[in-house]
MIMI-118248 format. One record per residue (C-alpha): residue number from 1; residue in three letters; x, y, z. Coordinates in Angstrom, 3 decimals. Layout:
N
<site NUM; "ALA"; <X; Y; Z>> ...
***
This chain:
347
<site 1; "MET"; <-0.103; 0.116; -0.152>> <site 2; "LYS"; <2.729; 2.320; 0.801>> <site 3; "GLU"; <4.234; 1.981; -2.818>> <site 4; "LEU"; <0.733; 2.534; -3.962>> <site 5; "LEU"; <-0.009; 5.652; -2.511>> <site 6; "PRO"; <2.530; 8.081; -4.250>> <site 7; "LEU"; <1.260; 6.614; -7.558>> <site 8; "ILE"; <-2.504; 7.258; -6.673>> <site 9; "SER"; <-1.665; 10.738; -5.333>> <site 10; "PHE"; <0.463; 11.731; -8.279>> <site 11; "VAL"; <-2.695; 10.779; -10.642>> <site 12; "LEU"; <-5.080; 12.757; -8.720>> <site 13; "LEU"; <-3.061; 15.644; -8.201>> <site 14; "SER"; <-2.256; 15.706; -11.803>> <site 15; "ILE"; <-5.831; 15.915; -12.605>> <site 16; "LEU"; <-6.579; 18.756; -9.921>> <site 17; "ALA"; <-3.581; 20.792; -11.085>> <site 18; "SER"; <-4.412; 20.433; -14.682>> <site 19; "SER"; <-8.122; 21.973; -13.899>> <site 20; "ALA"; <-6.439; 25.099; -12.422>> <site 21; "HIS"; <-4.180; 25.892; -15.466>> <site 22; "GLY"; <-5.636; 27.008; -18.684>> <site 23; "ALA"; <-8.706; 25.875; -20.524>> <site 24; "GLN"; <-8.898; 22.268; -21.528>> <site 25; "ASP"; <-10.809; 19.979; -23.813>> <site 26; "TYR"; <-12.298; 16.867; -22.099>> <site 27; "VAL"; <-13.884; 13.928; -24.044>> <site 28; "ILE"; <-17.165; 12.286; -23.179>> <site 29; "GLU"; <-17.814; 9.202; -25.118>> <site 30; "ILE"; <-21.600; 8.229; -26.066>> <site 31; "GLY"; <-21.689; 4.584; -25.941>> <site 32; "HIS"; <-24.164; 1.859; -25.455>> <site 33; "GLY"; <-26.804; 3.446; -23.109>> <site 34; "HIS"; <-24.311; 5.550; -21.187>> <site 35; "MET"; <-21.867; 8.644; -21.437>> <site 36; "SER"; <-18.364; 8.067; -20.164>> <site 37; "PRO"; <-17.399; 9.652; -17.919>> <site 38; "ASP"; <-20.554; 10.922; -16.486>> <site 39; "HIS"; <-19.417; 13.617; -14.242>> <site 40; "LEU"; <-16.828; 16.361; -14.841>> <site 41; "LEU"; <-15.449; 19.150; -12.704>> <site 42; "LEU"; <-14.446; 22.126; -14.998>> <site 43; "GLN"; <-13.420; 25.725; -15.189>> <site 44; "THR"; <-14.865; 28.528; -17.308>> <site 45; "ASP"; <-13.427; 28.396; -20.845>> <site 46; "ASP"; <-12.971; 24.513; -20.835>> <site 47; "ARG"; <-14.702; 22.437; -23.561>> <site 48; "ILE"; <-16.495; 19.104; -23.583>> <site 49; "VAL"; <-15.959; 17.076; -27.016>> <site 50; "PHE"; <-18.980; 14.884; -27.171>> <site 51; "LYS"; <-17.994; 11.686; -29.279>> <site 52; "ASN"; <-20.469; 9.204; -30.881>> <site 53; "VAL"; <-18.852; 5.763; -30.570>> <site 54; "VAL"; <-21.747; 3.531; -31.403>> <site 55; "HIS"; <-23.902; 3.025; -34.281>> <site 56; "MET"; <-27.571; 4.207; -33.915>> <site 57; "GLU"; <-30.114; 4.773; -36.692>> <site 58; "GLY"; <-30.615; 8.351; -37.398>> <site 59; "GLY"; <-27.557; 9.289; -34.864>> <site 60; "HIS"; <-27.248; 10.635; -31.334>> <site 61; "SER"; <-28.118; 14.239; -30.440>> <site 62; "VAL"; <-26.694; 15.808; -27.063>> <site 63; "VAL"; <-28.634; 18.185; -25.172>> <site 64; "VAL"; <-26.762; 20.599; -22.842>> <site 65; "SER"; <-28.827; 22.331; -20.208>> <site 66; "ASN"; <-28.615; 24.578; -17.021>> <site 67; "SER"; <-30.993; 26.705; -15.339>> <site 68; "GLU"; <-30.538; 29.679; -17.735>> <site 69; "ASN"; <-29.747; 27.965; -21.161>> <site 70; "ILE"; <-30.114; 25.094; -23.278>> <site 71; "ALA"; <-28.177; 23.848; -26.336>> <site 72; "SER"; <-28.589; 21.024; -28.633>> <site 73; "SER"; <-26.260; 19.263; -30.907>> <site 74; "PRO"; <-27.024; 18.174; -34.491>> <site 75; "ALA"; <-27.475; 14.184; -34.890>> <site 76; "MET"; <-24.040; 12.428; -34.887>> <site 77; "SER"; <-23.393; 9.165; -36.528>> <site 78; "LYS"; <-20.748; 6.803; -35.138>> <site 79; "GLY"; <-17.435; 8.656; -34.890>> <site 80; "GLU"; <-18.788; 12.042; -35.354>> <site 81; "GLN"; <-18.202; 14.535; -32.339>> <site 82; "TRP"; <-19.514; 17.999; -31.315>> <site 83; "ILE"; <-17.910; 20.427; -28.812>> <site 84; "TYR"; <-19.315; 22.680; -26.398>> <site 85; "GLU"; <-17.366; 25.484; -24.503>> <site 86; "PHE"; <-18.495; 26.545; -20.996>> <site 87; "ASN"; <-18.425; 30.577; -20.932>> <site 88; "ASP"; <-20.269; 30.684; -17.736>> <site 89; "PRO"; <-20.093; 28.675; -14.169>> <site 90; "GLY"; <-22.684; 26.509; -12.997>> <site 91; "ASN"; <-24.106; 23.204; -12.915>> <site 92; "PHE"; <-24.858; 21.657; -16.262>> <site 93; "THR"; <-26.748; 18.543; -17.379>> <site 94; "PHE"; <-26.357; 16.692; -20.719>> <site 95; "PHE"; <-28.526; 13.992; -22.177>> <site 96; "LEU"; <-29.369; 12.256; -25.410>> <site 97; "LYS"; <-32.448; 13.732; -27.201>> <site 98; "GLU"; <-33.487; 10.229; -28.215>> <site 99; "HIS"; <-32.947; 8.475; -24.885>> <site 100; "PRO"; <-33.233; 11.096; -22.120>> <site 101; "GLN"; <-32.298; 8.599; -19.349>> <site 102; "VAL"; <-28.972; 8.466; -20.821>> <site 103; "THR"; <-27.017; 11.486; -18.787>> <site 104; "ALA"; <-24.025; 13.038; -17.637>> <site 105; "LYS"; <-23.278; 16.419; -16.006>> <site 106; "ALA"; <-20.553; 18.943; -15.127>> <site 107; "THR"; <-19.826; 21.444; -12.463>> <site 108; "VAL"; <-18.104; 24.604; -13.765>> <site 109; "PHE"; <-16.178; 26.951; -11.603>> <site 110; "THR"; <-14.508; 30.188; -12.537>> <site 111; "GLU"; <-10.644; 30.024; -12.590>> <site 112; "ASN"; <-9.823; 31.852; -9.662>> <site 113; "VAL"; <-12.399; 29.868; -7.396>> <site 114; "MET"; <-10.894; 26.588; -8.800>> <site 115; "GLU"; <-7.536; 27.819; -7.905>> <site 116; "VAL"; <-8.279; 28.822; -4.342>> <site 117; "ALA"; <-10.441; 25.428; -3.878>> <site 118; "ILE"; <-7.649; 23.197; -5.026>> <site 119; "ASN"; <-5.043; 25.326; -3.069>> <site 120; "ASP"; <-6.816; 25.040; 0.180>> <site 121; "LEU"; <-8.495; 21.337; -0.258>> <site 122; "ARG"; <-5.818; 19.401; -2.413>> <site 123; "LYS"; <-4.300; 17.502; 0.681>> <site 124; "GLU"; <-7.755; 17.009; 2.426>> <site 125; "MET"; <-9.387; 16.135; -0.783>> <site 126; "VAL"; <-6.718; 13.640; -1.754>> <site 127; "SER"; <-6.241; 12.050; 1.601>> <site 128; "TYR"; <-10.081; 11.528; 2.027>> <site 129; "SER"; <-10.552; 10.541; -1.451>> <site 130; "ILE"; <-7.819; 7.964; -1.314>> <site 131; "GLY"; <-9.083; 6.693; 1.775>> <site 132; "PHE"; <-12.706; 6.464; 0.803>> <site 133; "ASP"; <-11.726; 4.547; -2.584>> <site 134; "PHE"; <-9.502; 2.162; -1.139>> <site 135; "GLY"; <-12.058; 1.310; 1.579>> <site 136; "GLU"; <-14.773; 0.955; -0.866>> <site 137; "LYS"; <-13.014; -1.161; -3.498>> <site 138; "VAL"; <-10.662; -3.099; -1.290>> <site 139; "VAL"; <-11.050; -3.158; 2.502>> <site 140; "LYS"; <-14.828; -3.495; 2.480>> <site 141; "LYS"; <-14.552; -6.776; 0.356>> <site 142; "LEU"; <-12.343; -8.417; 2.669>> <site 143; "ASP"; <-13.562; -10.887; 5.238>> <site 144; "ASN"; <-12.787; -11.582; 8.705>> <site 145; "LEU"; <-10.786; -8.158; 9.023>> <site 146; "ASP"; <-9.943; -6.238; 12.020>> <site 147; "LEU"; <-10.332; -2.640; 11.033>> <site 148; "GLN"; <-8.424; -1.122; 13.999>> <site 149; "LEU"; <-5.407; -3.528; 13.307>> <site 150; "PHE"; <-5.509; -2.987; 9.668>> <site 151; "LEU"; <-5.494; 0.922; 10.229>> <site 152; "ALA"; <-2.832; 0.320; 12.594>> <site 153; "GLY"; <-0.639; -1.792; 10.143>> <site 154; "LEU"; <-1.439; 0.856; 7.420>> <site 155; "GLN"; <-0.170; 3.759; 9.716>> <site 156; "HIS"; <3.078; 1.980; 10.793>> <site 157; "ALA"; <3.825; 1.258; 7.057>> <site 158; "TYR"; <3.006; 4.812; 5.933>> <site 159; "ASN"; <5.199; 6.176; 8.912>> <site 160; "ASP"; <8.184; 3.756; 8.224>> <site 161; "GLU"; <7.691; 2.144; 11.623>> <site 162; "ASP"; <8.731; -1.509; 12.546>> <site 163; "ALA"; <6.119; -4.265; 11.792>> <site 164; "LYS"; <4.664; -6.118; 14.749>> <site 165; "LEU"; <5.572; -9.346; 12.493>> <site 166; "ASN"; <8.671; -10.415; 10.586>> <site 167; "GLU"; <8.384; -10.024; 6.845>> <site 168; "GLU"; <8.255; -14.384; 6.409>> <site 169; "GLU"; <5.353; -14.490; 8.745>> <site 170; "MET"; <3.216; -11.805; 6.956>> <site 171; "ALA"; <3.998; -12.943; 3.618>> <site 172; "PHE"; <2.800; -16.532; 4.869>> <site 173; "ILE"; <-0.279; -15.174; 6.250>> <site 174; "ILE"; <-1.363; -13.121; 3.137>> <site 175; "VAL"; <-0.634; -15.781; 0.860>> <site 176; "ASP"; <-2.733; -18.278; 3.151>> <site 177; "TYR"; <-5.333; -15.729; 3.426>> <site 178; "LYS"; <-5.677; -15.247; -0.433>> <site 179; "ARG"; <-6.076; -18.926; -0.662>> <site 180; "GLN"; <-9.009; -19.013; 1.895>> <site 181; "VAL"; <-10.726; -16.191; 0.263>> <site 182; "ALA"; <-10.275; -17.690; -3.239>> <site 183; "ARG"; <-11.796; -21.058; -1.715>> <site 184; "GLN"; <-14.503; -19.427; -0.033>> <site 185; "ALA"; <-15.468; -17.468; -3.218>> <site 186; "LYS"; <-15.343; -20.470; -5.365>> <site 187; "ALA"; <-17.811; -22.143; -2.755>> <site 188; "ARG"; <-20.390; -19.292; -2.671>> <site 189; "LEU"; <-20.041; -19.423; -6.650>> <site 190; "GLU"; <-20.608; -23.259; -6.819>> <site 191; "ASN"; <-23.637; -23.051; -4.325>> <site 192; "LEU"; <-25.353; -20.156; -6.270>> <site 193; "ALA"; <-24.826; -22.151; -9.393>> <site 194; "ASP"; <-26.536; -25.214; -7.874>> <site 195; "GLU"; <-29.510; -23.182; -6.385>> <site 196; "ASN"; <-30.089; -21.517; -9.940>> <site 197; "LEU"; <-29.872; -24.572; -11.881>> <site 198; "ILE"; <-33.009; -25.831; -9.725>> <site 199; "ARG"; <-34.600; -22.430; -10.254>> <site 200; "SER"; <-33.806; -22.449; -14.105>> <site 201; "ARG"; <-35.334; -26.241; -14.322>> <site 202; "GLU"; <-38.289; -25.186; -12.381>> <site 203; "PHE"; <-38.758; -22.052; -14.488>> <site 204; "LEU"; <-38.393; -23.738; -17.775>> <site 205; "VAL"; <-40.867; -26.520; -17.032>> <site 206; "LYS"; <-43.764; -23.798; -16.415>> <site 207; "HIS"; <-42.595; -21.689; -19.079>> <site 208; "ARG"; <-42.936; -24.542; -21.939>> <site 209; "GLN"; <-46.637; -24.740; -20.753>> <site 210; "GLY"; <-47.320; -21.176; -22.259>> <site 211; "SER"; <-49.410; -20.542; -25.042>> <site 212; "GLY"; <-47.471; -20.705; -28.318>> <site 213; "VAL"; <-44.358; -21.912; -26.762>> <site 214; "GLU"; <-42.210; -24.826; -28.591>> <site 215; "VAL"; <-39.247; -26.461; -27.551>> <site 216; "SER"; <-36.295; -27.488; -29.930>> <site 217; "ASN"; <-34.061; -30.512; -29.849>> <site 218; "SER"; <-31.695; -28.475; -27.907>> <site 219; "GLY"; <-33.864; -27.562; -25.221>> <site 220; "LEU"; <-34.247; -23.995; -26.336>> <site 221; "GLN"; <-37.962; -22.593; -25.749>> <site 222; "PHE"; <-39.039; -20.218; -28.285>> <site 223; "LYS"; <-42.456; -18.497; -29.487>> <site 224; "ILE"; <-42.860; -16.953; -32.564>> <site 225; "VAL"; <-44.403; -13.485; -32.113>> <site 226; "ARG"; <-44.539; -12.262; -35.802>> <site 227; "LYS"; <-43.530; -14.657; -38.913>> <site 228; "GLY"; <-41.082; -12.897; -41.459>> <site 229; "HIS"; <-41.452; -13.221; -44.995>> <site 230; "GLY"; <-37.929; -12.770; -46.225>> <site 231; "ARG"; <-34.873; -14.971; -46.161>> <site 232; "THR"; <-33.945; -17.237; -43.137>> <site 233; "PRO"; <-30.233; -16.782; -41.932>> <site 234; "VAL"; <-27.944; -19.494; -41.324>> <site 235; "ILE"; <-24.762; -20.018; -39.151>> <site 236; "GLY"; <-22.187; -17.557; -40.896>> <site 237; "ASP"; <-24.569; -15.044; -41.993>> <site 238; "LYS"; <-24.429; -11.303; -40.581>> <site 239; "VAL"; <-27.817; -10.159; -39.308>> <site 240; "ARG"; <-29.375; -6.723; -38.382>> <site 241; "VAL"; <-31.156; -7.169; -35.131>> <site 242; "HIS"; <-32.990; -5.365; -32.202>> <site 243; "TYR"; <-32.682; -7.603; -29.083>> <site 244; "LYS"; <-33.729; -7.236; -25.104>> <site 245; "GLY"; <-32.244; -9.569; -22.827>> <site 246; "MET"; <-33.918; -10.192; -19.610>> <site 247; "PHE"; <-33.703; -12.359; -16.412>> <site 248; "THR"; <-36.580; -14.447; -15.414>> <site 249; "ASN"; <-37.913; -11.582; -13.127>> <site 250; "GLN"; <-38.151; -9.227; -16.179>> <site 251; "VAL"; <-35.169; -7.178; -15.191>> <site 252; "VAL"; <-33.638; -5.902; -18.294>> <site 253; "PHE"; <-29.733; -6.347; -18.413>> <site 254; "ASP"; <-29.018; -5.488; -22.381>> <site 255; "ASP"; <-31.615; -3.643; -24.732>> <site 256; "THR"; <-30.524; -2.518; -28.003>> <site 257; "HIS"; <-33.378; -0.287; -28.304>> <site 258; "GLN"; <-31.604; 2.126; -26.044>> <site 259; "VAL"; <-28.426; 2.326; -27.990>> <site 260; "GLY"; <-29.313; 1.338; -31.683>> <site 261; "VAL"; <-29.541; -1.680; -34.133>> <site 262; "SER"; <-27.128; -4.253; -33.542>> <site 263; "GLU"; <-25.266; -6.367; -36.436>> <site 264; "PHE"; <-23.235; -9.184; -35.769>> <site 265; "VAL"; <-22.307; -12.601; -37.597>> <site 266; "LEU"; <-23.875; -15.842; -36.304>> <site 267; "THR"; <-20.716; -17.513; -35.119>> <site 268; "SER"; <-19.571; -19.673; -31.955>> <site 269; "GLN"; <-18.699; -16.476; -30.316>> <site 270; "VAL"; <-22.414; -15.650; -29.635>> <site 271; "LEU"; <-24.526; -17.539; -27.150>> <site 272; "PRO"; <-25.711; -20.765; -28.658>> <site 273; "GLY"; <-29.272; -20.137; -27.816>> <site 274; "ILE"; <-29.210; -16.815; -29.673>> <site 275; "VAL"; <-27.945; -18.287; -32.664>> <site 276; "GLU"; <-30.345; -21.052; -32.715>> <site 277; "GLY"; <-33.144; -18.583; -32.131>> <site 278; "ILE"; <-32.302; -16.357; -35.110>> <site 279; "THR"; <-31.997; -19.222; -37.370>> <site 280; "LEU"; <-35.516; -20.344; -36.509>> <site 281; "MET"; <-36.610; -16.778; -38.047>> <site 282; "SER"; <-37.115; -14.965; -41.123>> <site 283; "GLU"; <-36.528; -11.359; -42.229>> <site 284; "GLY"; <-39.076; -9.310; -40.807>> <site 285; "GLY"; <-39.781; -11.633; -37.865>> <site 286; "LYS"; <-40.010; -11.382; -34.229>> <site 287; "ILE"; <-39.384; -14.103; -31.646>> <site 288; "GLN"; <-39.108; -14.689; -27.948>> <site 289; "LEU"; <-36.746; -17.024; -26.384>> <site 290; "ALA"; <-36.173; -18.598; -22.805>> <site 291; "VAL"; <-32.407; -19.645; -22.978>> <site 292; "PRO"; <-31.616; -22.636; -20.656>> <site 293; "PRO"; <-28.071; -22.205; -18.754>> <site 294; "HIS"; <-26.359; -24.637; -21.311>> <site 295; "LEU"; <-27.306; -22.567; -24.306>> <site 296; "GLY"; <-26.543; -19.230; -22.280>> <site 297; "TYR"; <-23.533; -18.295; -19.942>> <site 298; "GLY"; <-23.614; -21.693; -18.152>> <site 299; "ASN"; <-22.000; -22.317; -14.773>> <site 300; "LYS"; <-19.719; -19.344; -15.158>> <site 301; "GLY"; <-22.174; -16.360; -15.622>> <site 302; "GLN"; <-21.055; -13.065; -16.921>> <site 303; "ARG"; <-19.997; -10.131; -14.663>> <site 304; "ASN"; <-21.258; -6.514; -15.188>> <site 305; "VAL"; <-18.223; -4.436; -13.861>> <site 306; "GLU"; <-20.571; -1.246; -14.351>> <site 307; "ASN"; <-23.568; -2.312; -12.589>> <site 308; "GLU"; <-23.221; -5.578; -10.417>> <site 309; "LEU"; <-27.166; -5.724; -10.308>> <site 310; "LEU"; <-26.999; -6.632; -13.865>> <site 311; "SER"; <-24.439; -9.329; -13.661>> <site 312; "ILE"; <-25.600; -12.715; -15.120>> <site 313; "GLU"; <-25.463; -15.340; -12.408>> <site 314; "PRO"; <-24.132; -18.790; -13.223>> <site 315; "ASN"; <-26.936; -21.235; -14.456>> <site 316; "ALA"; <-29.197; -18.667; -15.037>> <site 317; "THR"; <-32.151; -18.942; -17.517>> <site 318; "LEU"; <-32.388; -15.724; -19.868>> <site 319; "LEU"; <-35.495; -14.285; -21.767>> <site 320; "PHE"; <-34.650; -12.517; -25.042>> <site 321; "GLU"; <-36.912; -10.836; -27.493>> <site 322; "ILE"; <-35.300; -10.655; -30.902>> <site 323; "GLU"; <-36.638; -8.749; -34.003>> <site 324; "LEU"; <-34.701; -9.683; -37.196>> <site 325; "PHE"; <-34.720; -6.810; -39.933>> <site 326; "GLU"; <-32.579; -8.342; -42.449>> <site 327; "ILE"; <-29.569; -10.544; -43.520>> <site 328; "VAL"; <-26.781; -8.087; -44.476>> <site 329; "GLY"; <-23.914; -10.649; -45.387>> <site 330; "GLU"; <-23.811; -14.175; -46.182>> <site 331; "ASN"; <-21.474; -16.938; -45.474>> <site 332; "LEU"; <-19.141; -15.004; -43.503>> <site 333; "ILE"; <-16.590; -17.097; -41.155>> <site 334; "SER"; <-15.659; -14.305; -39.010>> <site 335; "ASP"; <-17.252; -11.094; -37.323>> <site 336; "ASP"; <-14.522; -8.775; -38.279>> <site 337; "ALA"; <-16.283; -6.603; -40.437>> <site 338; "GLY"; <-16.933; -3.919; -38.071>> <site 339; "ALA"; <-19.972; -5.000; -36.608>> <site 340; "ASP"; <-20.969; -5.670; -32.730>> <site 341; "THR"; <-20.746; -8.994; -31.564>> <site 342; "GLY"; <-24.125; -9.450; -30.120>> <site 343; "PRO"; <-24.788; -11.237; -26.689>> <site 344; "VAL"; <-21.071; -13.133; -26.514>> <site 345; "GLU"; <-20.481; -16.466; -25.086>> <site 346; "GLY"; <-18.042; -15.813; -22.215>> <site 347; "LYS"; <-17.550; -12.318; -22.888>> 
***
C-alpha cells in the first residue's frame, strides 16, 4: 500500500492541477446506454468534446442544459463529434434527445474559484478520496478483517515504523489468507450455481406450458411472435437485429433499443441459444426465447463491471426478445466486418 499511495496521489494531483491551469478539452464518449465519464469538474472556458462511438439509426443528439440556457447538437453518427464550450459557471446536465435517461453532468467554476479550492483542499481532498476509494474497493470486500489492526498496520507502514510481525510471517499469512478467500469465493459461486440450476429447471417446466411456446431438440424454448416473409439466416450470416435480454424476473440487462440496431455474425462467439433462435426466424420476424443455462452463459455466468445488479449469475435462464430486420451478409466466417458481436459467449 505504501508503494501505491504515491502513484494514486500523483494521478489525483495531476487531475486537480490541470484543472487550474488554462482551458482544456475533455472528451465524453457516447456509448451503449451511457456517457463516459458521467461527471466532470471544469472551469470556465473549458470545452467538452462529445464523441459518438456507437452506431444508432438516425444518430445521437446531445442536449446541454442548466438553469438559464439549453443547447442541442445535430444528430451525430458513429465517429462524429460535437464541441461545447463553457463560458459561464454553474451546474450543467447533458442527455441524449433520443434517450433522455442517458445522462451526464458537469460542475463549472470560474478559474479563480477553482485555484483557491484546489490550493486549500488539495491535501484534504486527496487524503479522504484515497481512503474512501481504498475502503470501498478493497477493504470493504475483505472478510474477517479487524479494522483497527488494519489501520494500525497501514499507519506503521506509512510512517516507516517497524512491523509487529516479521516479513516471512506476514508473507505466509497473506498468501494463506488469499487462498482462503479464493476457496470461499469458489464455494459461494458453486452453491449459487447449484441453486440457480434448480430454479432454472423449475422455471423452464412452467414456461414451456405457455401458449404458443415450442421446444427445440437442444432445449431452447421459443415463441414466434411475428412470422417474417424474407430469407432465413444460417450460421455464418451477418444479421441486423434489435434484441432485449431479461432475467426471469423481467429485469432488463441488455437492450439494443436504447443504443441502436445491432449487427453481428452468427458464429460460435455468440450465445448458442441466440444463434439457434435467430436461425428459426425469417427477415421481418420477431421471436421470444427462454435460453437454458447450457445455451447461455452456463455455470460461469457473466459479470457486469459497471453494474453488479445486472451481472448474469451462473446457471441463470435468460429471456430474449429478438426482431430480425435483415440479413446483411452471407457465408461470413468471422465477425471482423466492423459489426457488434451481439450477446457474446463468455464475454
